C-alpha positions in Angstrom: -127.4 170.8 140.4 -126.1 167.3 139.8 -126.8 167.2 136.1 -124.6 170.3 135.2 -121.7 168.6 137.2 -122.2 165.3 135.4 -122.4 167.0 132.0 -119.4 169.1 132.6 -117.3 166.0 133.6 -118.5 164.1 130.7 -117.5 167.0 128.3 -114.2 167.4 130.0 -113.5 163.5 129.6 -114.5 163.7 125.8 -112.0 166.6 125.2 -109.1 164.7 127.0 -109.8 161.6 125.0 -110.0 163.4 121.7 -106.8 165.3 122.5 -105.0 162.3 123.5 -106.1 160.2 120.4 -105.2 163.2 118.1 -101.7 163.5 119.4 -100.9 159.9 118.4 -102.1 160.1 114.8 -99.4 160.7 112.2 -96.6 160.0 114.6 -94.8 156.7 113.9 -92.3 155.5 116.6 -88.7 156.0 115.5 -86.0 153.7 116.4 -83.1 155.4 118.1 -79.9 155.9 115.9 -77.4 152.9 116.0 -74.6 153.7 118.1 -71.0 153.0 117.2 -70.0 149.7 118.9 -68.1 149.9 122.1 -64.2 149.4 121.4 -62.2 147.4 123.8 -58.5 148.1 123.6 -55.8 145.8 124.8 -54.3 146.4 128.3 -51.1 148.4 128.8 -49.0 145.2 128.8 -45.8 145.4 126.9 -43.2 143.1 125.6 -39.9 143.5 123.5 -39.9 142.8 119.9 -36.6 142.6 117.9 -36.8 144.4 114.6 -33.9 145.7 112.5 -31.4 145.3 115.3 -33.4 147.1 117.8 -35.7 146.0 120.7 -39.0 147.7 120.4 -41.3 147.9 123.3 -44.8 147.1 122.0 -48.3 146.2 123.2 -48.5 142.6 124.1 -52.1 142.4 122.9 -51.4 143.6 119.4 -50.2 141.3 116.7 -46.8 142.3 115.3 -45.4 141.5 111.8 -41.8 142.2 111.1 -40.5 142.4 107.6 -36.8 142.7 107.0 -36.1 144.5 103.5 -33.2 143.9 101.2 -32.0 147.5 101.4 -31.4 147.1 105.1 -34.8 148.7 106.1 -37.4 147.1 108.2 -41.3 147.2 108.1 -43.2 146.6 111.3 -47.0 146.3 111.2 -48.9 146.4 114.6 -52.4 145.2 114.2 -54.9 146.0 117.1 -57.9 143.7 117.7 -60.3 146.5 118.2 -63.3 145.8 116.2 -62.2 148.7 113.8 -59.3 148.1 111.5 -56.5 149.9 113.5 -53.0 149.3 112.3 -49.6 151.0 113.2 -47.2 150.9 110.1 -43.6 151.5 111.3 -40.5 151.8 109.0 -37.0 151.6 110.3 -34.7 153.2 107.7 -30.8 153.2 107.9 -29.0 156.2 106.6 -27.0 154.9 103.6 -25.4 156.3 100.6 -26.4 159.8 99.6 -29.5 159.6 101.9 -28.6 161.1 105.3 -30.7 160.9 108.4 -31.6 164.7 107.8 -32.9 163.9 104.3 -34.9 161.0 105.6 -36.3 163.1 108.4 -37.3 166.1 106.2 -39.1 163.5 103.8 -40.9 162.0 106.8 -41.9 165.4 108.3 -43.3 166.4 104.9 -45.3 163.1 104.8 -46.7 163.7 108.3 -47.8 167.2 107.2 -49.5 165.8 104.3 -51.3 163.1 106.5 -52.7 165.8 108.7 -54.3 167.6 105.7 -54.3 171.0 107.7 -55.7 169.4 110.8 -54.5 170.6 114.1 -52.2 168.2 116.0 -50.6 168.0 119.6 -46.9 167.6 119.2 -44.8 165.6 121.7 -41.0 165.7 121.7 -38.6 163.7 123.9 -35.2 162.1 123.9 -35.3 158.4 124.7 -33.2 156.7 127.4 -30.6 155.8 124.8 -30.5 159.1 123.0 -33.1 158.9 120.3 -34.6 162.2 119.3 -38.3 161.6 119.1 -41.5 163.4 118.0 -45.2 162.3 118.0 -48.2 164.1 116.4 -51.7 163.3 117.7 -54.8 164.7 115.9 -58.3 164.0 117.1 -59.6 165.5 113.7 -57.4 163.7 111.2 -59.2 160.3 111.6 -57.5 158.3 108.8 -53.9 158.8 110.5 -54.4 160.4 114.0 -51.1 159.3 115.5 -47.8 159.6 113.7 -44.2 159.2 115.1 -40.6 160.0 113.9 -37.4 159.2 115.9 -33.7 159.2 114.9 -30.5 158.1 116.6 -28.4 159.9 114.0 -27.8 156.7 112.0 -31.4 155.2 111.7 -34.8 156.7 111.5 -38.0 155.3 112.7 -41.2 156.7 111.4 -44.8 155.6 111.4 -48.5 156.2 111.5 -51.7 154.8 112.9 -54.0 154.1 110.1 -57.8 153.6 110.9 -59.8 152.1 108.1 -63.2 153.7 109.0 -66.0 155.4 107.1 -65.4 159.2 106.7 -68.6 159.8 108.5 -67.3 158.3 111.7 -67.5 160.8 114.6 -64.2 161.4 116.3 -65.5 160.6 119.8 -66.4 157.1 118.5 -62.7 156.1 118.0 -61.3 158.2 120.6 -60.5 155.1 122.7 -58.4 153.6 119.9 -56.6 157.0 119.4 -55.9 157.4 123.1 -54.7 153.8 123.6 -52.3 153.8 120.6 -51.0 157.3 121.5 -50.0 155.8 124.8 -48.4 152.7 123.1 -46.5 154.9 120.7 -45.3 157.1 123.6 -44.1 154.0 125.5 -42.3 152.7 122.3 -40.5 156.2 121.9 -39.5 156.4 125.5 -37.9 153.0 125.5 -36.0 153.1 122.2 
């Protein structure tokens, strides 16, 4: 009786070994896809920056460049040290000559719409402490310019957009921390105008 049990065990062992060996053939190990690097954003620490006769509340961890233009306008560039090229470009435009604040605002709203390219956006509107009428658009699908702002006090207009210089194939959730942090920073700027 012992011979059939040993023979059955030997046959079962051979079947298991051949099955496990055949499963490994033809399958090369594949490396996992490379993940987007973790993005670290500056803390929510703000400081005043003088630009065009205004005091803007901007993130202390971002580098700010202010350029006064000869036409009375001001360009403000805010560069974030994020690991991706994230810059906010702001323009302060005074109403002068035939260009009224309504004309400037209409032009900027058209630009904001073009930047969205039909993507959905969340609109936030508010009035700042000193009476600036402000609006902000945030889109999680328009990745090149996901955050845009527009504000006016009746005499001047501030407009701007976050520009992300990233590959078109970048997934929205990969840069969501950047969008969220800059959305927070732009809201702080608008509230404190």
